[in-house]
N, C-alpha and C positions, 0 to 999 in steps of 0.2 A: 599783292602788296598788303601788308598789315596796316590797318587804320587805327591810330591811337586816339583815345578820347582826350580832351584837354587836361583832365585830371583823373587819376585812378584812385578810387576809394579803397583804402587798405584796412582790413579788419585786423586788429591787433591781438584780441584775446576773447575769452568767453563772455566778457562783460559788454561786448559790442563797442568797446573803445575803438576809435578809428581815426585815421588822418588821411589827408590827400597827398598823393605822390604825383608830381608833375611829369609830363611826357619826357622831358629832358632827364630828370632824375631816374625815371623808370629805365630808360636806355642805359644810362651810366651804371646803375646798380646791376643791371642784368649782364652787361658786358664786362664789368670789372668789380666784382663784389669786394667790399672792404674787409680787411683783417682776416679773410678766410673763414668768416663765421656766418655767411649768408648763403642760403640755398633757395632755389625757386622750385615750386611745384606747379603743375598744370601746364597745358599746352596752348591755352588761349588766354586772352586778357580776362575773360569772364571767370576762368577757373584758376587764375594765377594768384598765389599767395606767397608772402615773404616769410621764410623760416630762418631762425637764427640758431646756430650751434648744432650740437649732436653729430658733427661730422666725424668725430673720432670714437663714437660709441657703436656697439653692435647694432645691426639693423634688424628689425622684425620683418615678418613676411610681407607686410604692407609698406615696408620702407621706413617705418617709424623707429625712433630710437628706443633702445631697450636698456633699462637699468636692471641689474640682477635683483630679482625679487626675493631670492633666498640666499642667505649667507653673504649678502651685500654689506658694504661698509659706508657709512656717511660720516663726514667730519664737519663740525661747526666750530668756527674760530670767532669768538666774540668775548670782549673783555667785561661787558656789563652782565652781572649774574642774572638779573631778571630778564633781560633781553635774550640771554643765552638759553634760559629755560623755555622762553616763549618760542624761540626758533626750533628747539628740540621738539616741542609739541607740534609745530607746523610740519616738520619733516616726518615725524612718526605718524601723523595723520595722512600725509600724502603718500608715504611709503612705509606701511606698517611692518614690513619684513626686514627693513634695513636696520642694522645695528649702528647706534650713534656714538661716536667719540667726540670729545670736546677739548678745546684749548682756549686759554684766555689771553695769550700774548704770542708774539712772534717766536720766541725761543722755545716755548713748550709745544707750539704747533710744529716746529721743525722736528722735534723729537718724536712726536706722534706720527708724523708723516714718514719718518725714517723707519719706524717700527711696523708699519702696516701699509696696506694697499686700499685706496678709497675709490669708490664708484661715484660718489657725490660729495661735493664740498661747498659749504656756505661760508664765505670769508668776508669779514669786515675789513675795510681799508684802513681805518684809523685805529691802530693798536698802540698800546702804551710804549712798546719798545721798537716800533718801526712801522713799515707799511705792509698791508696785506698783499700788495702787488708782488712782493718778493715770494710769498707763498704761492700765488697764482702761477708765477713763472716756474717754480719748483714742481708743482703738481702737473702743469701742462707739459713739462719736459720728460716726465716719466713714461715708461713703456706701457704701463697699465692705464687704460683710458679712464679719465675722471671728468665728470661733468661739473664744471666750476661755476658757481653762482655768487656774485658779489651781493652782500646784504649790507646796505650802508645808509647813511643819512645824507651823503653827498650827491646832490642833484645838479650836476654841472657837466658841461661837455668834456672838459679835460679829464676828469676822473673816469667818465663813461668810456671814452675812446681809448684811453690808456689801458684800462682794465680789459677791454675787448681785444686790443692788440696784444696784450700780455698772455692771453689764453682763456679769459673768462668767456663762458657761453651764455651767461645770463646776468642781469643787473636789476635788482629789486630794491625798493626803498622801504626802510623799516617803519616808516610812519603810516603804513597802510594797515588795514584791518586783517585779522588772522585769516578770514575766509578767502581774501584775495591772494594772500601769500600762498596758502595751500593750493589754490587754483593754479597759480603760476607754476608751482612745483609739479603738480599733477600733469600739467600740459607737456612736461618733458617726455612723458611716456608716449605722447602722440606727436612728438617732434615739433611741438609748438614752442615759441620762444619763452624762456623764463625771464621776461622783461616786463617791468612795470610800464604802465601806459605812458608815464612821463618820460621814461627812458626811450621807449619806442618813438615817441613824438620827437624827442631831441635828435635821434638818429636820422629820421626822415627829414626833419627841418635842416639838418646839417647839409644834406645833399640837395635839397630844394633851394637853399639860400646861398651856398658858398659861391656859386657861379656869379650871381648878380652882385653879391657883396664885393667880389674881386673887381668886377667891372666898375663899380661905383668908386673905387679907390683912385682910378685914373692911372694906375701903374702901366707903364709900357711893357712890351714883351721882354725887353732887355732888363728892365728894372725887376721884373718878376724872376728872371734868371738869377739876378744878383741877390734878391731877398731869399730865394730858395737856398743858395749856398751860404749866405751869411747866417740864416736861421739855423742851419745845420752845424754852425760852429767854425766855419772856415774863416781864416783871416783875410784882410783886404789883399795881401800879396798872393795868397793861395787862389782867391777868386780871380785876380788879374791873370794869373798863369793859366787857369782853367778856361777862361773866356778869351784868351789872347788879347788882352787889353792892358793898358798901363795902370799902375796903382792909383795915379791921380784921377784917371777916368772913373775907376771904381769908386773912389772917394766921392766924386761928384754924383754918381748914381745913389750912393748911400745917403748923401745929404738930401737928395730929392725924395728918396723913399721915406726918410724920417719926417719930412715936411708933409708929404701926402698922407701918411698914416697917423701923424700926430704922436710919434714916439720919440724917446730921447736916449735909448740905450739898446744894447743887443738883446737883453732879456725880453724887452717889450717887442722888439722886432720878431723874435722867435714865437712869442705868444700870438702875435698878429698873423704870422705865416701859418700857424696851426689853425687859427680861427678861419682864415680864408681858404684853407684846404690846399695850400701850396706845398706844405710838408706835413707828414704824419706826426701825431703827438708822440712824445718820447717819455 
């Protein structure tokens, strides 16, 4: 029988940033990795490490991810000219042999993507004409594997989890120094996560905390069923039919859910359902 320590210390990157993973979250992550972006290495707790991404890249002889070092293509999508040049410098330092293309908005990025194949992409989420999430979905749906890294100022759960679910394999914050950004990118070659420490911490805390947060709401199992369906956009009548209950009964559950969560509309219910881990972010 495997003995778990109360908490597992998880090393996140070369700067020795770390966080603690509870026994419950360790089991949950290992049994059901979220978003298809987590891999485990090591056969025992002492050698176990958490690795994000690189699942769709070519593998090296030691199992590490390989970006083409010759004739490879990188794409940087960033609307701020100074930040764009800074990111170009980071990519060229981390991967000297990659040729870098750029785009400053959603429309031009779509044209660039249509005209070429990219092995690495750094994508800003807040673009003048739309969301970088659209580009992430386009790149991740292509047959040619592309390692997608979000480079953003948004340090929040919703953007982080939505980006990962859309196909991003990394998430870095642009307010960090150049040395760290380069280190995160270089870690891709060793199959380490291109995740800033803050993003890694958020991901771990999400799984450490959402179970206890759900318990603290006082929602009953039936109310959890209802909020799951309501949060996904189903009407009261649809939920009633799915659960074989009357619409009036469902309305009673909804009223109780609103009171327990302190919300007043469907949008707030959906956000709470995402925060509590009842439904995935969309």
